[in-house]
N, C-alpha and C positions, 0 to 999 in steps of 0.2 A: 315340400316337407317343410307343412308350417305348424304352428304353434297357438297361442292365443292373440291377444289382440297387440301382442308387443312385437308381432312379428312386422310391423309396419317400419321397422330402423331395416328391413333388409334392402343392403345395397343396389345401386342401380345397376353397377358393372358386375353382379353378378346375373341381372337379368339380361343387360344385354350381349355378353359372352353367351347366355345360355340361348336365344333365339341369332347364333352367328349366321349371318349371311351366306359364308361362302361354302353352307352345307353343301355335301353331292346327295344325288339322288341316291343312290345306292346307303350311307349312312344316315336318313331320313331313313328310311324303309324298316331300316332294321332298328333304327330307334324308337320309332313307332309303333312297332311290331313288340319291344319288349317291353314297353311302357302299358300294354293292352293284355299281355300275359303276365306282367308283374300284380296287375289289377284285377286280372281273374286266377289269382294265388295258384297259378301255374310256373312256380318262380324257376326249375329246371331248364324250363325251355325258354323264360325270358333271359337266364341267366346267358345261353348260349346266343342269342339273339343280341343284347348288349356288349357281351364281349366282342363281337365279332362288330358291330358299330362304332367300337373304342379302337379296334382297329386300322380303321380307315380316318377316326379322327381319336387320337388320344387323348387330345386335353379340352374335350369337351366339356362340360362343368356338367349340364343335363345329365349326360351318360353316363359321368362318374356319379353325380348323385343318385341317380336308378340304381346304380349297379352295387352301390354301397346300401342298400336297401335291399337286393337281391344276398348278399352276403350277410348280413344281419339274419334276415329270414331264416339261413342256410343254418344259422348258428357259427358262420366263419366270421367272429367278433373282430378277431385280428386285422382281418383282408379291409374289414370296414372301419374301421379303427385308420388304417394308414391312408384311406382313401379322404376320412372326413377330415383328420389333422395338414391334410396336404391341401384341401381347398380352404379350409381356415387360414392358412397362413396367405391364401390370396386372400381371401373378402373376411379378414376378421371381425366384421362387426353385422356378420350374418348371422339372425339370433336362431333362425332353423337348424344352420348346422352345428352350431355351439350348441342347440339342445340333444340333437341328434346325437352326436359325438358323447354326451355326457352319460345317455344310454346306452353307448359302449361300453363308456368305462366301466360305468355299473353291473353288466352282464359281465365284465371279464374279472370282477373282486377288484375294481382301482377305486374305489370311492372317494377318493382326497383329489384327486384330478378331475371329477364327477364336480364336486364342491368348488372346484376352484372357477371352472368354466360357468358354473349356476351362477356364483356368486357375482361373479364378474358380469353378466348376464341382466340378473333383477337389480344390480347398482344401475346398468345403464338404463334398463326398462321396468321400471317397480311395476308398471300394471302388466306385467306378461304373466296371468295366473298358470300356464301351465309349466313353465319355469320354475313359479313357487312350490309347485307343486313337486315335481323332481327332484327341488332340493329340498322339500322334507321328507321323501323317502332318501335321498343320500345322508341326511342328519341320523334316520332311522338306521339306518346299515350301519352308522360309526357310534351306535349306543347314546347317540346325544336326543334323547326323548322331548328333551325341553327345547330346544331350537327347530326339533320335527315337527311340533304342534305349531308351534310360531307359524313356520313356514306351510304347513298345510291352511292353517287358519286365512295365510294372504291367498293363496291358490284355491282359497273357500273351498277348499277339501274339506267338509267339517265332519266327514263321518269317518277318516284318518286320521284327524284330530282327536276326535275322541277315544280312537284308539289309542294315543298316546296316554292322555289321561289317564287311562284303565290300566297302562304299562308301569306311570308315574306312581299311579293308587298302590296298586298289586308290591311295589317295590323289586320288579323284575329287573334281576341285572342287567348292566349293558352288553349287546350281542347275544341276546336272548331270542330275540325274533328272527331278523334275518342277515344280520352278519357272516361274511363268510368265514372260515375257520385259517388261522394263520398261514396254515398251507396250501390256501386255494390258489391255484394260478390256471391260466388256458394251457391245453396239451397241446403237447409237442406239434399234432397233427393240424394247429391253426383251428379248431373247436374248442368250445368251452369245456372244460375238465367238470365231471360230475360234482356234486358235495351233499351232503345231507341237510344245508341247509336252505328255508323256506326260498322258495325261486318266484320272483317278484314277475315272473315274464306276463303272467295273468293281469298284473296291473298296470306295467309299463311297457308299453309297444313300441314303434318305428310306424305313424301314422302318415298320412296324408302323403300318397306317394306324388313326385314331382309331375305337374300335368303337362305333358306329350299333349295334346289334342289326338280325339280319335277321330280322325278326318285322312282321307288319302289326299297327297302330295300331286296335286294334278296341276296342270298349265290351263290357262294362264295364270293363275293369280299365286300369288304366295302368301304360304297361311303361317296365321303368325303365335308363334311358340309361346308366347310370354302368357302370363295370368295376370289378374286381379289380386291382390292384398286380399283373398280371401279364403275364411275357414270354412275345407271344404267341408258337404253336407254329412258326410258320415264319419267324421272323425269330432269323436265325444270327448269329455273331461274322463283324465284320469280317477277311478275310483278302485276301492277295493272289491274283490270276487263276490259277486252274488249281492250289492250295496249297486242302491238306485242312485242318483243325484237329486238336486234340488232344482226346482224350477228353474231357476234365474241361471244352476249352471247347463241344463237343457235349453236356453233360447241362446245362451253363449256358446256353447259347440255348436251349436247348427246353425249360428247367424249368416244370411247370404250377402257377403261384401260386394259393391260396385268397384267398377274401378275410378280411378283417379280423372282419368283422362277420355276425352269423348272418343268414341269408338264402338269395337263389337270385342267380345270378349269369351273364348268356350270357358266355360265354369263344369271343373270333374263329375259334375251330377249328371251331367249332359245337355243344362241349360245352353243358352247364349244368352249374355250379359248384355246390354248396351246402355252407354249413357250418354243422352241426346243434348246437342245444344239447341239447336233452331228446330230441324223436324225428323220424322224417320217414316217411315211405309211397311203397315206391318199386316197381317192377315190378323182380325179380330179373334178367330177362333183359337191362335196358338198363341197368343199374350197368357200367360200366366200370373205377372205382376207386374204393374205400375207404382210408381213412387214420384212425389215431387210434391211442391208448395200447391197450394190451392188453385191457383191458373195454368198448371203444366196441364199439356196434352189435352187442347182442344183438338179437336179433328173435324177432320171431313171424308167424304165418300172419294175414293178413288174409281175415276171410270177409262176403259179401256181408252184407246188412243190408236187410231192406223191413217198414214199419211196427212200428218200434220191437223186429222181432223178428230176430234173429242167425241165419242160415239156414248151416246146414251145407255151404256151395259156394264156394271159394276166390274171392274177389273177385281179378277181372284173368283168372279163367277156369284149368283144372288146367295147362293145359301152360305159361302166364304168368303163374303167380300174382303177385302182391301184396304183400309183407312190412312190418310196421311194426320200421324199424331204430330200437333204444331207447340211448340214448348221445348223447355228446359226439363229436362228429368231422369228418368231412370226406369227399363223395362226390361222383363226376362220372357223370353221365348221359349216355350220347352218340346220336345218331342210327343208323338203321337205315339200310342202301344204297338209295339212291334216295328219304329221309324225310330233313324237318330238326324240331328242336324247337323250339317255341314256348313262351316261359315267360311268365308275367306272375303280378299280384298278385292278389287279391280283396280288397276295403275294404268287407264286410259284405254283398256280393251275394249270388245264387245262381243258380246254373250248372248246365245238365244236359249231359253228355257222352257220347258213345257210349264205353261202357267200354272197347272195345279200342284207343283213339289215348292213354287217359290211362296216362301215364308217371309221375308221381309229385306226389304236394302233401306241403305242410306239416300237422303233425298238429295244427294250430292249429283247421284245417278240420273239419267233419264232414260224415258223408256217409252217403247212401244208396242203396240200389239198387233200380232200376226197370224198365220195358220197354215198348219201343215196338211195338205189334201190329202186325203185317202178315196181309195178307187170301192171302198164300203164302209160304211158308218158314217159317222160323224169325223169333221176337220178337226185337229188337235188343236187347243189354241195356244198360241204361244208367247212369251213375251223376250225385247229385245233390249236386252240392260246396256247402258255405253259412258264411259267414262272412269270417274275416280271415287271411289268407293265402297262400302264394308256391301256382301251382299249374305243372307241367308235360306240355305235350300234344306226340302226333306229328302232322307231315301229311306228305301225299305230294303233293309239288308246294308249292305253296304256300295259305297260307291264306285264303279270301274270303269274308267277310261281305256279308250283305244287311238291311237296315232293314226293319222291319214296324211298319208304321203301322194303326189301326183301320179305314182306307178303301182298306188296299189287303193282297193275301193273295201269298205267295213259295209259289212250289213248287221244291223242290230232288227232282233223284233220290234216293230213299232210300240207297243205296250211298255217295254223298257227303256225307251229312251227318254233321258232326263233333259239331255241340252245337248251343246256344241258351239265351239270357240274358234276364231280361226276363217277362212276362206275356204267354205264347205256349201256344197249342192245336193239336199236330203232329196231324195226322191223315193216316192213310195213304189214296189216292185209290182206289175202286171202281174196273175196268177200264171202268164203265158212266158214270162220271164224268169218267175219265180223256181228255186231247186223242187222238183215236186208237185209245182202247184199251187206251191205256199202261198196264202194269205197274211199281211199284215209285216212285210220287211220293208223295213227303210234302209237304202241304197245311199253311201255317202263319199261323194266325189271332190277330188280339191286336196286343201290341203290346213289341217288343224287337227282337233283333238274332240272326238266324242266322248258324251259323257254318259252313261247308261248303272237301273237297278243291278245288282249282284247278282240276278238270275237272268240276267241277260245271256244267250247264244250269239257272242262276235264272232261272225264269220270273215275270213281276210281273203281276197282272192288277187 
């Protein structure tokens, strides 16, 4: 839940609690699923998933934040208010929480409470444009069109400010535009009661769903659920219905902000953002943006390595080679059509991946090339990664995994294999061994995890 540039004041305590390291696998599953459903606007299904997640970890701040958005979307404003008031008691300096609670107060006919929150917020963060815009709406509801006009100007909502000029020029009485009548109150069942006043929902909505990464939580690497202080690309400035904003507002509302700390971050748009201090390996065809000073990102071609010997073959293949970008700067990696990016950190593990799905990795990792032999067709080019650092892979559909134990064999369609981690022995089955004489099946034995595309048929025996 983000606002404008003033969100830089969000406290680190909230971030750390959001990314609680002791989260259980079941909790994370329901949390991520709820986030995905909410982003797809399947609100009732998201509500079920998030409530299930909070049964497992009732105090998780990110789960509570997401559930508050669900209640808001369903019109259950008092329940959303209850959550935000509790979160604000714990994180009083969090700008996004204050902003969203003020919207809930607006929706339930409590503009005085909204004004108190927003005035405190803009006093602490004078450049918080969205908070100024919402404060203008509050003053408008209270009938103070002079203050509303001034707040809209500070929030660079000049179209709304002109509306206030028109109201002042016409001598319209206070409460003529959007202030609820004195008897307006929430209904007993918790939903907002109906009223004849102009509903500002088209002008004010909760936007910026808390960014739970759209990735599978799979071993061996833990996925970061933190995010940079970036304005979601879909988050646009508040404006009156049918009104367009200025070029400056469009640029500000769509600004892609990079993380302050080195490493990889998942952006709600599906991009993976990287802040690089020394060097980063990336596939040229997947780089969407580079930023830095004039000396940033000198590059050299990466070559395959096998048995401590460098080959005269480009890593990634001749058509889509990988390069080592050297220097300090920022880059954004983007998914191809029909695919998603999967980002995670390795923590001293080793991982085998199909070379064609490798998008990028931090240079703190070492790599070596390999091949998965085949009975028919060419061998599959592989890359072994080892060490500590971030990795970005591509996946068509969703990434699925299967655990392999000493007493269980997993068979995966060869074309669906993304990679594997642990002590596994992959072997392509001959047509004589495979069920029904099928070809292109890989058998995994040992102990570890197999990664495959969502279209894979996983067969355990």
